[in-house]
PASEBA-1860 file (N, C-alpha, C; in nm, 3 decimals):
! residues 286
1> XXXXXXXX> 2.458/-1.854/-1.285/2.448/-1.809/-1.178/2.353/-1.910/-1.050 ~ 2.405/-1.993/-0.981/2.321/-2.061/-0.890/2.241/-1.931/-0.787 ~ 2.135/-1.985/-0.772/2.062/-1.878/-0.665/1.994/-1.997/-0.548 ~ 2.045/-1.966/-0.455/1.991/-2.045/-0.307/1.857/-1.974/-0.258 ~ 1.773/-2.052/-0.241/1.648/-1.968/-0.148/1.688/-2.003/-0.049 ~ 1.641/-1.913/0.058/1.672/-1.895/0.209/1.531/-1.850/0.252 ~ 1.455/-1.956/0.311/1.309/-1.896/0.374/1.311/-1.934/0.495 ~ 1.263/-1.833/0.602/1.271/-1.815/0.726/1.097/-1.857/0.781
9> XXXXXXXX> 1.096/-1.920/0.877/0.925/-1.947/0.892/0.922/-1.967/1.065 ~ 0.827/-1.908/1.098/0.777/-1.959/1.261/0.645/-1.969/1.257 ~ 0.620/-2.105/1.298/0.448/-2.072/1.344/0.359/-2.054/1.199 ~ 0.412/-2.036/1.070/0.299/-2.033/0.975/0.282/-2.127/0.895 ~ 0.283/-2.281/0.900/0.249/-2.362/0.820/0.196/-2.383/0.701 ~ 0.065/-2.285/0.686/-0.007/-2.270/0.595/0.055/-2.160/0.486 ~ 0.107/-2.072/0.554/0.164/-1.936/0.461/0.267/-1.999/0.400 ~ 0.358/-2.050/0.473/0.476/-2.149/0.414/0.446/-2.193/0.302
17> XXXXXXXX> 0.340/-2.266/0.292/0.302/-2.398/0.169/0.299/-2.301/0.047 ~ 0.198/-2.180/0.050/0.149/-2.095/-0.062/0.285/-2.027/-0.115 ~ 0.394/-2.011/0.006/0.513/-1.948/-0.040/0.630/-2.045/-0.119 ~ 0.611/-2.164/-0.104/0.643/-2.300/-0.220/0.577/-2.311/-0.340 ~ 0.479/-2.291/-0.324/0.391/-2.336/-0.451/0.429/-2.172/-0.529 ~ 0.474/-2.077/-0.470/0.551/-1.956/-0.571/0.688/-1.991/-0.619 ~ 0.729/-2.076/-0.571/0.848/-2.099/-0.596/0.844/-2.255/-0.702 ~ 0.758/-2.283/-0.695/0.741/-2.396/-0.783/0.696/-2.334/-0.897
25> XXXXXXXX> 0.648/-2.220/-0.895/0.581/-2.159/-1.056/0.666/-2.109/-1.099 ~ 0.816/-2.086/-1.042/0.895/-2.000/-1.103/0.935/-2.046/-1.236 ~ 0.946/-1.924/-1.375/1.007/-1.954/-1.487/1.156/-2.021/-1.472 ~ 1.263/-1.960/-1.361/1.379/-2.044/-1.392/1.361/-2.099/-1.203 ~ 1.374/-2.226/-1.237/1.434/-2.296/-1.105/1.560/-2.273/-1.023 ~ 1.556/-2.268/-0.858/1.633/-2.211/-0.804/1.769/-2.343/-0.793 ~ 1.873/-2.313/-0.735/1.945/-2.398/-0.703/1.902/-2.539/-0.644 ~ 1.859/-2.473/-0.506/1.842/-2.496/-0.404/1.764/-2.433/-0.274
33> XXXXXXXX> 1.661/-2.472/-0.232/1.556/-2.410/-0.108/1.562/-2.460/0.023 ~ 1.622/-2.377/0.080/1.685/-2.364/0.235/1.584/-2.330/0.308 ~ 1.506/-2.409/0.409/1.405/-2.370/0.493/1.433/-2.355/0.641 ~ 1.491/-2.249/0.692/1.489/-2.238/0.854/1.367/-2.195/0.930 ~ 1.336/-2.352/1.021/1.200/-2.289/1.104/1.291/-2.230/1.261 ~ 1.237/-2.147/1.266/1.308/-2.066/1.420/1.223/-2.146/1.558 ~ 1.236/-2.277/1.578/1.175/-2.327/1.640/1.027/-2.288/1.677 ~ 0.916/-2.320/1.559/0.786/-2.307/1.601/0.732/-2.421/1.695
41> XXXXXXXX> 0.612/-2.366/1.744/0.588/-2.434/1.840/0.464/-2.552/1.739 ~ 0.417/-2.510/1.635/0.312/-2.580/1.583/0.359/-2.700/1.494 ~ 0.281/-2.783/1.437/0.341/-2.884/1.335/0.371/-2.849/1.226 ~ 0.451/-2.871/1.108/0.463/-2.872/0.991/0.429/-2.948/0.920 ~ 0.392/-3.083/0.956/0.375/-3.203/0.885/0.281/-3.156/0.767 ~ 0.197/-3.087/0.751/0.125/-3.035/0.649/0.196/-2.988/0.538 ~ 0.296/-2.969/0.571/0.393/-2.879/0.459/0.516/-3.002/0.407 ~ 0.526/-3.105/0.454/0.663/-3.203/0.463/0.649/-3.209/0.314
49> XXXXXXXX> 0.510/-3.291/0.236/0.512/-3.320/0.107/0.568/-3.200/0.011 ~ 0.535/-3.095/0.034/0.590/-2.983/-0.030/0.730/-2.945/-0.050 ~ 0.770/-2.979/0.086/0.933/-2.929/0.119/0.983/-3.049/0.032 ~ 0.956/-3.187/0.025/0.993/-3.304/-0.007/0.965/-3.297/-0.193 ~ 0.899/-3.221/-0.262/0.875/-3.232/-0.395/0.931/-3.114/-0.411 ~ 0.996/-3.042/-0.362/1.098/-2.930/-0.399/1.243/-2.967/-0.392 ~ 1.248/-3.056/-0.311/1.394/-3.135/-0.286/1.444/-3.027/-0.164 ~ 1.410/-2.967/-0.105/1.401/-2.855/-0.022/1.479/-2.925/0.150
57> XXXXXXXX> 1.594/-2.855/0.184/1.655/-2.865/0.294/1.552/-2.839/0.430 ~ 1.571/-2.907/0.521/1.434/-2.841/0.646/1.531/-2.828/0.769 ~ 1.539/-2.725/0.845/1.633/-2.683/0.957/1.530/-2.648/1.080 ~ 1.514/-2.718/1.153/1.458/-2.683/1.265/1.507/-2.624/1.392 ~ 1.537/-2.526/1.398/1.638/-2.469/1.557/1.557/-2.551/1.659 ~ 1.699/-2.565/1.793/1.605/-2.607/1.888/1.544/-2.481/1.977 ~ 1.602/-2.369/1.955/1.560/-2.250/2.039/1.547/-2.138/1.961 ~ 1.428/-2.065/1.977/1.381/-1.955/1.878/1.506/-1.814/1.947
65> XXXXXXXX> 1.540/-1.802/1.819/1.670/-1.671/1.821/1.634/-1.578/1.730 ~ 1.511/-1.580/1.658/1.491/-1.471/1.577/1.507/-1.462/1.425 ~ 1.452/-1.397/1.372/1.445/-1.389/1.223/1.603/-1.372/1.131 ~ 1.673/-1.283/1.222/1.814/-1.231/1.168/1.914/-1.350/1.154 ~ 1.894/-1.429/1.269/1.985/-1.581/1.325/1.943/-1.649/1.229 ~ 1.836/-1.674/1.201/1.765/-1.758/1.126/1.856/-1.762/0.973 ~ 1.832/-1.616/0.908/1.888/-1.559/0.818/2.007/-1.594/0.778 ~ 2.092/-1.562/0.888/2.267/-1.589/0.899/2.271/-1.753/0.862
73> XXXXXXXX> 2.185/-1.820/0.912/2.222/-1.935/0.901/2.209/-2.024/0.797 ~ 2.103/-1.991/0.714/2.053/-2.005/0.586/2.163/-1.936/0.495 ~ 2.244/-1.852/0.527/2.364/-1.840/0.401/2.468/-1.903/0.452 ~ 2.449/-1.971/0.573/2.585/-2.067/0.624/2.588/-2.222/0.551 ~ 2.436/-2.226/0.551/2.397/-2.356/0.480/2.405/-2.370/0.373 ~ 2.371/-2.234/0.280/2.388/-2.278/0.174/2.494/-2.285/0.080 ~ 2.463/-2.335/-0.049/2.602/-2.296/-0.150/2.570/-2.249/-0.280 ~ 2.503/-2.191/-0.302/2.488/-2.136/-0.434/2.557/-1.958/-0.461
81> XXXXXXXX> 2.573/-1.927/-0.548/2.619/-1.765/-0.574/2.572/-1.677/-0.514 ~ 2.445/-1.677/-0.531/2.345/-1.572/-0.471/2.204/-1.625/-0.389 ~ 2.212/-1.544/-0.293/2.110/-1.587/-0.187/1.958/-1.483/-0.194 ~ 1.891/-1.554/-0.221/1.746/-1.469/-0.233/1.692/-1.519/-0.079 ~ 1.630/-1.426/-0.043/1.564/-1.429/0.067/1.378/-1.406/0.050 ~ 1.356/-1.525/0.121/1.209/-1.483/0.119/1.131/-1.549/0.241 ~ 1.025/-1.439/0.279/0.958/-1.479/0.458/0.845/-1.558/0.396 ~ 0.835/-1.643/0.499/0.739/-1.751/0.474/0.588/-1.682/0.447
89> XXXXXXXX> 0.547/-1.572/0.460/0.411/-1.511/0.433/0.422/-1.461/0.327 ~ 0.502/-1.439/0.236/0.516/-1.349/0.090/0.503/-1.479/0.029 ~ 0.480/-1.407/-0.134/0.487/-1.494/-0.242/0.539/-1.421/-0.388 ~ 0.679/-1.524/-0.424/0.741/-1.461/-0.536/0.597/-1.467/-0.691 ~ 0.631/-1.393/-0.740/0.581/-1.399/-0.877/0.642/-1.496/-0.987 ~ 0.590/-1.529/-1.087/0.680/-1.660/-1.143/0.798/-1.553/-1.209 ~ 0.795/-1.471/-1.263/0.927/-1.404/-1.315/1.053/-1.378/-1.216 ~ 1.007/-1.373/-1.098/1.083/-1.352/-0.985/1.276/-1.375/-1.046
97> XXXXXXXX> 1.284/-1.531/-1.017/1.413/-1.566/-1.030/1.452/-1.532/-1.149 ~ 1.383/-1.579/-1.276/1.453/-1.480/-1.376/1.498/-1.336/-1.415 ~ 1.425/-1.251/-1.315/1.462/-1.119/-1.306/1.615/-1.095/-1.250 ~ 1.601/-1.176/-1.141/1.733/-1.177/-1.063/1.832/-1.249/-1.125 ~ 1.801/-1.370/-1.180/1.961/-1.359/-1.289/1.973/-1.280/-1.361 ~ 1.935/-1.254/-1.447/1.941/-1.123/-1.504/2.053/-1.013/-1.477 ~ 2.014/-0.979/-1.369/2.038/-0.858/-1.277/2.213/-0.919/-1.249 ~ 2.211/-1.035/-1.175/2.338/-1.078/-1.157/2.458/-1.106/-1.270
105> XXXXXXXX> 2.372/-1.122/-1.397/2.456/-1.158/-1.487/2.527/-1.054/-1.544 ~ 2.442/-0.928/-1.530/2.498/-0.815/-1.576/2.561/-0.731/-1.447 ~ 2.627/-0.780/-1.333/2.723/-0.733/-1.239/2.642/-0.693/-1.127 ~ 2.538/-0.722/-1.102/2.491/-0.662/-0.966/2.549/-0.767/-0.857 ~ 2.557/-0.677/-0.739/2.620/-0.769/-0.633/2.501/-0.790/-0.503 ~ 2.393/-0.683/-0.511/2.319/-0.733/-0.419/2.196/-0.632/-0.517 ~ 2.081/-0.698/-0.472/1.949/-0.648/-0.554/1.850/-0.651/-0.433 ~ 1.728/-0.548/-0.470/1.588/-0.512/-0.411/1.494/-0.504/-0.527
113> XXXXXXXX> 1.356/-0.499/-0.513/1.241/-0.480/-0.631/1.121/-0.414/-0.536 ~ 1.043/-0.421/-0.654/0.912/-0.339/-0.585/0.798/-0.479/-0.566 ~ 0.706/-0.450/-0.522/0.579/-0.549/-0.490/0.433/-0.505/-0.535 ~ 0.352/-0.629/-0.514/0.198/-0.587/-0.512/0.165/-0.602/-0.360 ~ 0.095/-0.574/-0.313/0.009/-0.641/-0.202/-0.105/-0.739/-0.204 ~ -0.015/-0.851/-0.134/-0.103/-0.964/-0.143/-0.239/-0.990/-0.115 ~ -0.350/-1.025/-0.228/-0.459/-1.008/-0.156/-0.516/-0.861/-0.247 ~ -0.474/-0.768/-0.273/-0.508/-0.660/-0.293/-0.408/-0.606/-0.396
121> XXXXXXXX> -0.430/-0.682/-0.527/-0.314/-0.672/-0.640/-0.269/-0.525/-0.697 ~ -0.413/-0.472/-0.646/-0.402/-0.329/-0.729/-0.275/-0.221/-0.664 ~ -0.290/-0.280/-0.513/-0.194/-0.187/-0.475/-0.026/-0.171/-0.508 ~ 0.084/-0.146/-0.518/0.179/-0.180/-0.575/0.279/-0.044/-0.523 ~ 0.337/-0.101/-0.516/0.494/-0.018/-0.434/0.616/-0.079/-0.485 ~ 0.664/0.079/-0.572/0.776/0.031/-0.647/0.864/0.190/-0.638 ~ 1.001/0.168/-0.604/1.023/0.287/-0.607/1.124/0.293/-0.726 ~ 1.125/0.442/-0.799/1.155/0.389/-0.939/1.336/0.410/-0.953
129> XXXXXXXX> 1.394/0.395/-0.840/1.540/0.426/-0.891/1.598/0.269/-0.953 ~ 1.707/0.285/-1.026/1.735/0.123/-1.066/1.869/0.089/-0.983 ~ 1.915/0.169/-0.914/2.012/0.157/-0.805/1.962/0.221/-0.651 ~ 2.015/0.139/-0.584/1.999/0.209/-0.462/2.048/0.315/-0.424 ~ 1.931/0.420/-0.361/2.055/0.545/-0.329/2.044/0.612/-0.196 ~ 2.145/0.711/-0.182/2.149/0.765/-0.074/2.002/0.829/-0.041 ~ 1.946/0.916/-0.108/1.823/0.984/-0.114/1.702/0.885/-0.063 ~ 1.704/0.779/-0.126/1.587/0.731/-0.061/1.611/0.659/0.048
137> XXXXXXXX> 1.705/0.593/0.073/1.746/0.536/0.189/1.744/0.646/0.342 ~ 1.751/0.746/0.314/1.729/0.864/0.393/1.569/0.883/0.477 ~ 1.494/0.856/0.364/1.349/0.829/0.386/1.314/0.702/0.478 ~ 1.399/0.588/0.462/1.394/0.492/0.517/1.379/0.354/0.405 ~ 1.286/0.268/0.464/1.300/0.127/0.374/1.189/0.180/0.235 ~ 1.233/0.276/0.164/1.150/0.250/0.044/1.155/0.169/-0.072 ~ 1.204/0.092/-0.058/1.220/-0.039/-0.136/1.125/-0.131/-0.100 ~ 1.177/-0.246/-0.032/1.084/-0.340/-0.027/1.156/-0.412/0.103
145> XXXXXXXX> 1.055/-0.515/0.172/1.136/-0.636/0.262/1.223/-0.717/0.233 ~ 1.258/-0.848/0.319/1.340/-0.930/0.284/1.319/-1.023/0.167 ~ 1.178/-1.054/0.141/1.124/-1.130/0.034/1.157/-1.039/-0.079 ~ 1.171/-0.940/-0.117/1.242/-0.880/-0.231/1.381/-0.864/-0.228 ~ 1.445/-0.921/-0.124/1.661/-0.909/-0.140/1.690/-0.993/-0.169 ~ 1.829/-0.969/-0.264/1.902/-1.094/-0.267/2.020/-1.042/-0.264 ~ 2.162/-1.130/-0.270/2.277/-1.046/-0.266/2.375/-1.169/-0.271 ~ 2.496/-1.189/-0.330/2.594/-1.238/-0.357/2.601/-1.297/-0.193
153> XXXXXXXX> 2.661/-1.454/-0.213/2.652/-1.524/-0.084/2.824/-1.475/-0.010 ~ 2.884/-1.469/-0.073/3.036/-1.402/-0.042/3.001/-1.265/0.045 ~ 2.929/-1.186/0.001/2.886/-1.067/0.049/2.820/-1.074/0.168 ~ 2.727/-1.161/0.189/2.655/-1.184/0.322/2.710/-1.256/0.432 ~ 2.816/-1.325/0.376/2.908/-1.406/0.495/3.004/-1.273/0.557 ~ 3.037/-1.211/0.454/3.129/-1.099/0.543/3.033/-0.966/0.641 ~ 2.900/-0.954/0.556/2.807/-0.892/0.632/2.674/-0.930/0.687 ~ 2.702/-0.976/0.765/2.587/-1.053/0.845/2.426/-0.993/0.873
161> XXXXXXXX> 2.338/-1.015/0.888/2.251/-0.954/0.952/2.241/-0.939/1.098 ~ 2.247/-0.822/1.177/2.256/-0.763/1.263/2.171/-0.852/1.384 ~ 2.189/-0.931/1.440/2.095/-1.012/1.516/2.102/-0.954/1.669 ~ 2.112/-0.826/1.687/2.086/-0.759/1.818/1.945/-0.661/1.753 ~ 1.895/-0.655/1.621/1.800/-0.579/1.604/1.715/-0.648/1.591 ~ 1.561/-0.601/1.673/1.434/-0.684/1.639/1.324/-0.599/1.550 ~ 1.380/-0.514/1.467/1.297/-0.454/1.337/1.398/-0.350/1.263 ~ 1.385/-0.336/1.143/1.463/-0.242/1.067/1.596/-0.309/1.012
169> XXXXXXXX> 1.575/-0.476/1.038/1.691/-0.524/0.973/1.721/-0.509/0.819 ~ 1.576/-0.499/0.784/1.609/-0.485/0.631/1.670/-0.351/0.572 ~ 1.645/-0.231/0.637/1.679/-0.089/0.636/1.827/-0.066/0.659 ~ 1.885/-0.150/0.735/1.989/-0.186/0.841/2.148/-0.248/0.715 ~ 2.058/-0.360/0.653/2.151/-0.434/0.554/2.172/-0.354/0.429 ~ 2.050/-0.252/0.388/2.076/-0.174/0.268/2.139/-0.097/0.300 ~ 2.139/-0.013/0.419/2.239/0.116/0.427/2.377/0.073/0.415 ~ 2.404/-0.035/0.512/2.559/-0.108/0.515/2.604/-0.136/0.395
177> XXXXXXXX> 2.518/-0.171/0.283/2.554/-0.276/0.164/2.578/-0.113/0.066 ~ 2.534/-0.011/0.095/2.467/0.125/0.006/2.675/0.158/0.020 ~ 2.696/0.161/0.203/2.813/0.208/0.211/2.926/0.165/0.195 ~ 2.929/0.046/0.135/3.011/-0.019/0.105/3.050/-0.031/-0.016 ~ 2.968/0.049/-0.125/2.992/0.142/-0.267/3.001/-0.003/-0.338 ~ 2.913/-0.124/-0.307/2.881/-0.253/-0.405/2.766/-0.153/-0.481 ~ 2.787/-0.274/-0.630/2.679/-0.253/-0.700/2.546/-0.308/-0.661 ~ 2.482/-0.219/-0.627/2.299/-0.265/-0.579/2.216/-0.171/-0.648
185> XXXXXXXX> 2.139/-0.283/-0.720/2.051/-0.216/-0.801/1.936/-0.284/-0.747 ~ 1.800/-0.215/-0.785/1.653/-0.187/-0.762/1.598/-0.267/-0.896 ~ 1.485/-0.339/-0.881/1.424/-0.344/-1.013/1.319/-0.253/-0.995 ~ 1.248/-0.173/-1.037/1.167/-0.074/-1.037/1.015/-0.116/-1.079 ~ 0.991/-0.247/-1.068/0.873/-0.324/-1.109/0.830/-0.458/-1.023 ~ 0.681/-0.424/-0.997/0.637/-0.537/-0.899/0.663/-0.704/-0.962 ~ 0.752/-0.755/-0.869/0.782/-0.875/-0.915/0.744/-0.998/-0.759 ~ 0.725/-0.969/-0.653/0.656/-1.014/-0.556/0.569/-0.973/-0.479
193> XXXXXXXX> 0.451/-1.065/-0.384/0.355/-1.062/-0.340/0.381/-1.044/-0.205 ~ 0.312/-0.934/-0.116/0.384/-0.902/0.008/0.259/-0.899/0.090 ~ 0.252/-0.953/0.204/0.128/-0.961/0.325/0.161/-0.872/0.409 ~ 0.054/-0.747/0.403/0.025/-0.663/0.497/-0.029/-0.712/0.622 ~ 0.027/-0.651/0.721/-0.070/-0.651/0.875/-0.121/-0.812/0.936 ~ -0.013/-0.897/0.920/-0.032/-1.050/0.968/-0.067/-0.998/1.117 ~ -0.145/-1.097/1.206/-0.186/-1.096/1.280/-0.079/-1.124/1.380 ~ 0.018/-1.182/1.366/0.141/-1.192/1.427/0.255/-1.101/1.387
201> XXXXXXXX> 0.222/-1.033/1.322/0.327/-0.922/1.258/0.367/-0.796/1.322 ~ 0.462/-0.718/1.287/0.533/-0.655/1.331/0.427/-0.549/1.395 ~ 0.296/-0.514/1.269/0.228/-0.411/1.320/0.154/-0.476/1.437 ~ 0.112/-0.567/1.418/0.020/-0.630/1.533/0.107/-0.606/1.662 ~ 0.208/-0.674/1.656/0.302/-0.662/1.809/0.325/-0.468/1.862 ~ 0.334/-0.399/1.790/0.356/-0.241/1.805/0.218/-0.203/1.874 ~ 0.149/-0.242/1.818/0.000/-0.213/1.899/-0.003/-0.242/1.972 ~ 0.065/-0.328/2.049/0.022/-0.344/2.176/0.160/-0.291/2.303
209> XXXXXXXX> 0.227/-0.233/2.241/0.351/-0.190/2.286/0.310/-0.099/2.402 ~ 0.374/-0.054/2.513/0.375/0.084/2.572/0.469/0.207/2.544 ~ 0.464/0.294/2.524/0.553/0.390/2.499/0.687/0.386/2.577 ~ 0.706/0.356/2.682/0.828/0.323/2.739/0.886/0.217/2.723 ~ 0.839/0.127/2.606/0.949/0.034/2.540/0.983/0.056/2.436 ~ 0.985/0.166/2.399/0.983/0.226/2.243/1.114/0.228/2.206 ~ 1.231/0.191/2.292/1.354/0.186/2.290/1.443/0.066/2.165 ~ 1.334/-0.043/2.210/1.357/-0.207/2.127/1.354/-0.129/2.009
217> XXXXXXXX> 1.284/-0.051/1.958/1.246/0.004/1.813/1.352/0.074/1.738 ~ 1.414/0.119/1.832/1.519/0.296/1.751/1.632/0.192/1.737 ~ 1.666/0.119/1.739/1.832/0.027/1.753/1.890/0.080/1.615 ~ 1.808/0.063/1.504/1.860/0.061/1.360/1.910/0.220/1.341 ~ 1.821/0.292/1.412/1.829/0.458/1.388/1.908/0.485/1.461 ~ 1.944/0.438/1.576/2.082/0.495/1.634/2.219/0.429/1.592 ~ 2.185/0.337/1.518/2.294/0.236/1.485/2.335/0.347/1.379 ~ 2.263/0.413/1.269/2.320/0.480/1.139/2.269/0.637/1.183
225> XXXXXXXX> 2.284/0.707/1.328/2.248/0.834/1.322/2.357/0.947/1.227 ~ 2.466/0.874/1.182/2.566/0.947/1.123/2.531/0.955/0.992 ~ 2.498/0.880/0.944/2.463/0.874/0.778/2.299/0.946/0.751 ~ 2.238/0.890/0.873/2.092/1.024/0.885/2.107/1.179/0.872 ~ 2.201/1.143/0.973/2.204/1.356/1.012/2.087/1.356/1.087 ~ 2.120/1.487/1.136/1.997/1.538/1.257/1.861/1.510/1.169 ~ 1.827/1.592/1.124/1.703/1.608/1.020/1.607/1.442/1.011 ~ 1.696/1.361/0.940/1.650/1.239/0.892/1.655/1.156/1.001
233> XXXXXXXX> 1.736/1.156/1.116/1.754/1.080/1.239/1.605/1.118/1.321 ~ 1.595/1.191/1.332/1.455/1.243/1.409/1.327/1.241/1.342 ~ 1.348/1.238/1.238/1.188/1.198/1.141/1.206/1.027/1.146 ~ 1.327/0.940/1.138/1.294/0.791/1.131/1.250/0.778/1.283 ~ 1.333/0.856/1.375/1.260/0.791/1.522/1.113/0.836/1.568 ~ 1.110/0.936/1.512/0.952/0.980/1.503/0.859/0.889/1.427 ~ 0.883/0.814/1.330/0.808/0.723/1.223/0.804/0.606/1.303 ~ 0.950/0.540/1.391/0.922/0.465/1.455/0.807/0.466/1.567
241> XXXXXXXX> 0.804/0.548/1.691/0.708/0.564/1.760/0.605/0.541/1.719 ~ 0.549/0.634/1.636/0.403/0.675/1.566/0.351/0.577/1.485 ~ 0.454/0.438/1.451/0.394/0.367/1.361/0.285/0.304/1.418 ~ 0.177/0.272/1.325/0.069/0.251/1.344/-0.050/0.270/1.491 ~ 0.000/0.412/1.441/-0.078/0.510/1.585/-0.246/0.527/1.583 ~ -0.298/0.510/1.452/-0.439/0.477/1.479/-0.499/0.363/1.579 ~ -0.416/0.228/1.541/-0.434/0.102/1.587/-0.423/0.088/1.755 ~ -0.350/0.217/1.787/-0.294/0.195/1.958/-0.374/0.234/2.053
249> XXXXXXXX> -0.316/0.208/2.185/-0.446/0.312/2.283/-0.339/0.380/2.318 ~ -0.403/0.450/2.435/-0.298/0.628/2.476/-0.198/0.661/2.376 ~ -0.304/0.710/2.269/-0.230/0.759/2.140/-0.197/0.927/2.176 ~ -0.213/0.975/2.286/-0.185/1.129/2.339/-0.035/1.062/2.386 ~ -0.044/0.994/2.481/0.116/0.981/2.520/0.202/0.907/2.419 ~ 0.174/0.870/2.354/0.274/0.807/2.191/0.317/0.938/2.144 ~ 0.200/1.041/2.114/0.253/1.173/2.069/0.342/1.229/2.163 ~ 0.297/1.205/2.269/0.430/1.280/2.392/0.539/1.237/2.380
257> XXXXXXXX> 0.556/1.097/2.350/0.688/1.062/2.351/0.761/1.072/2.212 ~ 0.693/1.088/2.091/0.749/1.176/1.962/0.823/1.287/1.989 ~ 0.747/1.373/2.058/0.764/1.528/2.094/0.924/1.497/2.181 ~ 0.866/1.410/2.275/0.983/1.447/2.379/1.133/1.368/2.317 ~ 1.107/1.261/2.231/1.253/1.205/2.181/1.294/1.269/2.039 ~ 1.182/1.326/1.950/1.193/1.330/1.802/1.186/1.525/1.806 ~ 1.117/1.564/1.878/1.104/1.716/1.884/0.964/1.735/1.808 ~ 0.896/1.853/1.830/0.774/1.886/1.746/0.810/1.913/1.635
265> XXXXXXXX> 0.890/1.974/1.562/0.919/1.992/1.431/0.888/1.830/1.359 ~ 0.974/1.723/1.418/0.952/1.612/1.307/0.797/1.538/1.356 ~ 0.741/1.568/1.445/0.614/1.518/1.473/0.504/1.581/1.376 ~ 0.542/1.725/1.394/0.435/1.777/1.306/0.425/1.731/1.089 ~ 0.613/1.723/1.128/0.623/1.650/0.980/0.558/1.518/0.979 ~ 0.520/1.445/1.049/0.476/1.326/1.063/0.323/1.309/1.002 ~ 0.256/1.425/1.065/0.127/1.434/1.070/0.089/1.495/0.968 ~ 0.195/1.572/0.869/0.155/1.665/0.754/0.151/1.537/0.648
273> XXXXXXXX> 0.276/1.445/0.643/0.278/1.339/0.553/0.175/1.258/0.580 ~ 0.134/1.196/0.668/0.008/1.096/0.666/-0.139/1.192/0.626 ~ -0.159/1.302/0.643/-0.286/1.350/0.577/-0.248/1.374/0.422 ~ -0.107/1.395/0.388/-0.107/1.393/0.263/-0.132/1.271/0.161 ~ -0.077/1.116/0.250/-0.066/0.990/0.192/-0.266/0.953/0.217 ~ -0.304/1.018/0.288/-0.473/0.985/0.302/-0.494/1.048/0.188 ~ -0.486/1.202/0.168/-0.577/1.260/0.053/-0.508/1.209/-0.072 ~ -0.394/1.160/-0.070/-0.318/1.141/-0.249/-0.389/0.944/-0.239
281> XXXXXX> -0.400/0.910/-0.135/-0.480/0.779/-0.150/-0.334/0.678/-0.198 ~ -0.191/0.714/-0.141/-0.058/0.668/-0.172/-0.073/0.513/-0.118 ~ -0.015/0.426/-0.158/0.022/0.293/-0.095/0.100/0.320/0.028 ~ 0.086/0.216/0.152/0.129/0.223/0.250/0.259/0.195/0.266 ~ 0.365/0.248/0.356/0.512/0.226/0.337/0.553/0.113/0.358 ~ 0.643/0.033/0.352/0.733/-0.061/0.409/0.695/-0.063/0.567
END
């Protein structure tokens, strides 16, 4: 199996260096490495030697179009049988590509995996499923972000990333592939390192939002409202509204927004679940 690696990057050359080091350490070398720079405003000169040493292809977009467009371009530019995605701020463990190769040789069409928290490796997030299930998808993205996702190239050419979504693109892709009935496997072990809470990450951006701007985060929920059903739809909407609540200003307004859009039941369920996670000290969700 030829595995193409597609890395999306934006204004994080130092993180990209670490990601490339992770690729160099793989026990199974990739067919090719393709880097899509989404029109970064900072210099990537410091990364060029590492890019050259991997014989990677570096494409810099003239206009910033977002991570989904960058991933779709990466798929188009690739030539491998399998596309393995890697965000610039995450790192694959040495056995990552070897594990993928084994899964695809056994008939997988797409794959997700567990992970550890970068810098705090004792925090492990693993879904015990051996294949992606509806019961897990109803609860949201209980698997992993893009750095743990891979799929056959032909499948991704026919099912591109939704460029209209600015969050939840991973869950959206997983739901669509599940509904197609493809062989979608999960590796129930941690095989990459995920970086939580970047200063320029989703959490940081959400903390600066106003309740009136929340609609932009609800696209994936409304897109899959029928798949979710009323209970899980309201639960997902509530979770999107109250995401990172402890770091937000105007907390009362956010709670009111959750009750208004998702209902009081979903809001109460959200806080009960948050208390349980606190008491049980369970890992944070994706």
